[in-house]
N, C-alpha and C positions, 0 to 999 in steps of 0.2 A: 560408378552406378550404372545397373543394369538398365539402361533405356535403350530402347529399340526405335529406329527412326521409321516410320511408316512409309515414307518416300523411297527407302531402299529397295531396288528389286531383289527378285527371288533368289538369283544366283550370287555366289559367293565369290568373293576375290576378284572382283572386276577392275582391272587396271585401266588409268586414264590414259587414253593415247598420247603419245608423247608429241606428236605434231600439233595436238589441240591444245594443249596444257600452255596457259597464259605465262606461266614461268618457265617455260622450256625454249622461249624464243632465242635466247642466246646461251645454249647449253654450255660455253666453254668459258662463261664469265659468271661470276656469283654464286648464288644459291641454286641448287638442284635439286627438285624433290622426286623422290621415289614412293608414290603413295599407292595406299591399297585401301579399298573402299572398307569400312566397318560396318559389321552387320550384329554385332553383339558387343555388350560391354564397350560403350563409347558415351561421351558427354559432348554436346554442342557448345563451344565456347565462342563468344563474340569476338572480332576483332577490336572492339572497343576496349576490351579488356587485356587481350593477348598483346596489344600495341598501343597500350594506353601512353600519352607522352608524358604524364606527371607522376604516375606510381612509379615506386621503386620494383625491381625486378624480384624482391623476396615477396611484396604485396601482390604482384601480378601472378606469380607461382602460388601463394596462397590462396588469393581469391579463385583460381582455377582449380585447386585441390577440394576447397570447400564445395564449389558449384558440383563436382564430382560425387559427393558423399550423399548417402541416403537421409532421409527424413528422421529425425530423432538422434543423428550422431553427434558425439561431444565435440564441440569446438572451442571450449574454453582454453584459456592461455596454457594452463598445466597439461591439457591432454594433448594439445597440438606440440608442446614442448617436450613431451614424452616421445612423439612421433617423428620429430626433425631435430637435427643437431643445432639449429640456430639459437636455442636458448631463449628464456620468458621476456628479456627486454627486446630483442629485435621482432620477437613474433607479436608482441604486444604493441610495438610501433606499427608494423605492417596492418594489424586488424584496424588500427585507427586510421590509416590511410583509406583501407577500403570504406570505412564508416563514412569518412569524409566526403567520399566521392560516390557515395550512394550504392555500394555493392554489399553494404551490410547494414541491417536495422537491428538496435538492441534496444529493448524496453523491459520495464520491470512491471510485472503482473502479479497479481494475486491468484492462487490457484485455490479449488474447492476446500482443501484441508487448510486454508489460512495462512500458508507460508507463501512469502513474495520470492518469485523466482526471476532469473533474468531470461528473457526469450529473445533469441537472434535469428534473424531472417535474413537468407542469402537471396539478393536480388541479380538475376542474371542481364536484367537490361534496366539501369537504373532511371526513375522517372517513369516508368512505365508499370502500371499493375495489372495488364490484361484487360479483359473485360469488363472487370469491375470497378476500373478507374473511373468510366464516364458517369457511373450510376451513384446517386446520393446516398450517404450513410444511412443506413436504415434506423428507424425510430427506436431508440432504446426503450425495452419494455421490461418490467420487472414482473416476471410471474414464475408459475410453478408449471408441472406436465401438463399439456394440453393448451398452452399458451394463454391461461387466464391470468389476468391482473390480480395481484395481491390485494387485500383490502388495507386501506390508509392505516399508519401507526401513528402514535402522539410523537410530537416533536420538542425536544428540549427548549427553554427558553434561552440558553446560551450554549450553542453546540461546539464547546471548545475540541480541539482535536484529541487531546489526551482523555477526555470523556468520551468521545466516539470510539476512539481505541479500546479503551475498558470495555465498552459494550461490545466490541466486534470480538474480543478475546472470550467474553463471558458466551456468546453466542456459539463461537468455534469450539467451545468445551463442552456444549450440551450433548454431543454424541458419545461422551463418555459416560454421560448418566442415562441416556437411552439411544442404542444405534440407530434408531429410527429417525432421530433428528440430526442426521448429517446433512447439512445445509450447503446449498451452493453459494459461490462468490456473491452473485447477484440477489439471492435471499438475504444473505448476511449484511449486504450493504444496505437493502431496504429496512430490515427490521433493526439495524443499530441504532437510528434515531430514537425509536421507541424505547428500548432498553436503556439510553441515555436519559430519556425524559424521568424514566423510574430512578435512576441513580442520583438525578437532578433533585429529587424530592426526598433525599435522605433515606432511601432504601438501600440495605446493604446488599452486595452481589449475590450472597448466599441467599438472601430473601428474594431475589429477582429469580435465581435459578429454581428454588422452590416453587414459585408460582407458576414457572414454564414448564415443569415437569412431573408435578405432582397430579395424581389422578388421571392419566391420559388413557385414552380408550384402548381396550385389550387388541382390538383389530388392526391390521397394517394401517400407517398413516399415507394417504395417497399425497396429501399436499401438507405436510408439517408446517411449512413457512406460513401458510394461509391459518392454520390453527393458532400459530404462535402470534401472529397478527391479531386475532381477534382477543387473545388473552391480555396482550399487551394494552389494547385499547379498553375492554370491558373490564379489567381488574385495576385500572390505573389508579393508585392511590392519590389521596387529595395533597394539596401544597402544605407543607409545614405550617403550623400557625404562628402567626407574626407575634413578636414578644417585643414590646416597647423597652428600650434600654432604661435601666434603673437611673434616677438622678443621683449624682455623685454626692455622697454623705459628707458632712460639715465635719471637719477634723477637730475633735475635743480640745477646748484650751489646755494649755500645759499648767502643770502644778507649779505654784510660787509660794515662798514663805510670807507670812504676814508680818509686817513691819512692826506690829503691836505685840502680839501673842507668839510670834515665831511659828505659828501652825501652818501647815500646809493648806493650800486652797487652789481652786482653778480659776486663774485670771490671765490678764494679758500681760502682766508684769508689773511687780512693785505694788504698793498700796496696802489696804488693811483688809481683813476678811470681814464677813457680815456682822459677827458678835462684836468685833472692835470698834466698827463703824457704828453700832447701835449705842456702845458705852460713851463713846465720845461725845462733847458737846454738841458738835455739829450733827452726829447722828441723832441725838435726842430731838434737835430741833426739827430735823427732818421728819420725825416721827409725830411730831406735835401739829 
């Protein structure tokens, strides 16, 4: 990493005096340093990493290598395995060591095009985040260019994760209908509940997409998310009409044969049909 130390004097190759060097008190025993001060292409590594009492030698070396890389360098397992001979298994274990001791932070984030990626942050001093550490986290604001807050959108009655994901996918695909509808991750998160409220009302994704992309103004859209927020609210369809469940129909009585004439009639089993009952004495008495 081409980082220049502002405290380095202008002259190059300044050797440290042998008598003043702390590691040269006993030049005939142990390690002896022959140091030349770097003025270009150097990285400052803390002794807390270089001499870490718990990290493996591979993790220390890998952590030193990562801190020397520029922003945007690929440090996934496959890329590191292609660079070093240790192999994916050992490199993966070393990365876990560095992450466990705070030298790496890995988090999954959604980028503006809707994809979810893994972002890795290298920490040269675990537990310290510079001047930003004491400051409270800024209040999250959902807005468009200019810092203006987006209008509120409808909310679904049951915000199921699958429903919100379907709404997010629909919003992410709007740019294919009109390139001006390329939304940021924050705008998409703000609009997704509004789309979910439409889908919850039995509106098909095609109908929602048509409502959001039809009759757009011809001029450039300065705040496309604000326009979509307005449409989601102003054109929200009504809830589906409630339909009471139909009462269950009684099953028809089965066909049985009459004991008198052997004709079929509907009954509960056995007995005589209506004609035979009227012809019998009992039947005549019943009618009298």
